[in-house]
C-alpha positions in Angstrom: 100.8 64.7 218.1 99.6 66.8 215.1 102.3 69.0 213.5 101.3 72.5 212.8 101.5 72.0 209.1 99.1 69.2 209.2 96.7 71.0 211.5 96.5 74.1 209.1 95.9 72.3 205.9 92.3 72.1 204.7 91.0 68.4 204.5 91.1 66.9 200.9 87.8 67.5 198.9 87.0 63.6 199.3 86.4 63.9 203.0 83.7 66.5 202.5 82.2 64.2 199.6 82.1 61.3 201.9 80.8 63.3 205.0 78.0 64.7 202.7 77.0 61.3 201.3 77.0 59.8 204.9 73.6 61.5 205.6 70.4 59.6 203.9 68.6 62.9 203.3 71.5 64.1 201.1 71.9 60.8 199.5 68.1 61.2 198.6 68.9 64.5 197.1 71.5 63.1 195.0 69.5 60.2 193.8 66.7 62.7 193.0 69.0 64.9 191.1 70.2 62.0 189.1 66.8 62.3 187.2 66.8 66.0 186.6 67.3 69.2 188.0 64.9 70.4 190.7 63.7 73.5 192.8 64.2 73.5 196.5 60.5 72.8 197.1 60.5 69.7 194.6 63.6 68.4 196.6 62.1 69.0 199.9 58.8 67.3 199.2 59.5 63.8 200.1 61.3 64.7 203.4 59.5 65.3 206.6 61.6 68.3 208.0 61.3 72.0 208.0 62.5 73.9 205.1 65.4 75.6 206.9 66.6 72.3 208.1 66.4 70.9 204.6 68.3 73.9 203.1 71.1 73.2 205.4 71.6 69.8 203.7 71.7 71.5 200.2 74.2 73.9 201.7 76.4 70.9 202.6 75.9 69.4 199.3 76.8 72.6 197.4 79.9 73.2 199.8 81.5 70.0 198.7 80.7 70.4 195.2 78.1 67.6 194.8 75.3 70.0 193.5 75.3 73.5 192.1 72.2 75.9 192.2 71.0 78.6 190.0 68.5 81.2 190.9 65.9 82.4 188.4 63.6 85.0 189.9 62.4 83.7 193.2 63.2 80.1 192.3 66.5 78.3 193.1 67.1 75.2 191.1 69.7 72.5 192.1 71.5 70.1 189.7 74.0 67.5 190.2 77.6 68.0 189.5 79.4 64.6 188.5 82.8 65.4 189.0 83.0 65.0 192.8 81.1 61.7 192.4 83.7 60.6 189.9 86.3 61.6 192.6 84.6 59.4 195.2 84.1 56.5 192.6 87.7 56.5 191.6 88.8 56.4 195.2 86.4 53.5 195.8 87.7 51.6 192.7 91.2 52.1 193.9 90.4 50.4 197.3 88.5 47.8 195.6 91.4 46.9 193.4 93.9 46.9 196.2 91.7 44.5 198.3 91.1 42.2 195.3 94.9 42.0 194.7 95.5 41.2 198.3 92.8 38.6 198.2 94.3 37.0 195.0 97.8 36.9 196.6 96.3 35.2 199.6 94.5 32.8 197.6 97.5 31.8 195.6 99.5 31.5 199.0 96.7 29.2 200.3 96.8 27.1 197.1 100.6 26.8 197.3 100.3 25.6 200.8 97.8 22.9 199.8 100.0 21.9 196.9 102.9 21.5 199.4 100.9 19.3 201.5 100.3 16.9 198.9 
């Protein structure tokens, strides 16, 4: 059962980041923006989809803070915001460290069993 306190809280920002990065189109946009800022048309060019559908992907990325946009005249330019990526990277590094520590403990346990059998 979900308590009302839990149900009313907004999800942590990292959920939105991983949800956004789960889509290959959005990952492609992030990879492209690693090189330099780009306009919507430049970003949409390699993807075979209607522009309104592509813009929805950009809205998801912007909503979770992975990209930011700036409009100059009629051109909207997107750039990467590295802070959310650092949040995801730090979470993954913590998980990796936890599992490496567990595997080291398991390895030490197995080695101690081998030593006791001798």
